[in-house]
C-alpha angles and dihedrals in degrees: 000000000000100000121165123212118230128207089264090055094252118144115232128193119226090257092052092049091050090049092052090048091052092049091051092047097051111091095201137332141080133299127195111207121202115204130197124180090354095303131101110254103170138014126197119197110211106229104180137025122169122199115196 
């Protein structure tokens, strides 16, 4: 398993590390996160929402 240790001593999988990186990179908006077996498997960034 390719887990990464964080400053708090938590172990992150590669998918979790990529998810955190995406969250930090997004300036504002909404992400939908799809989880399987307790790990993120897909993220959708919501591009457009129109309120009438």
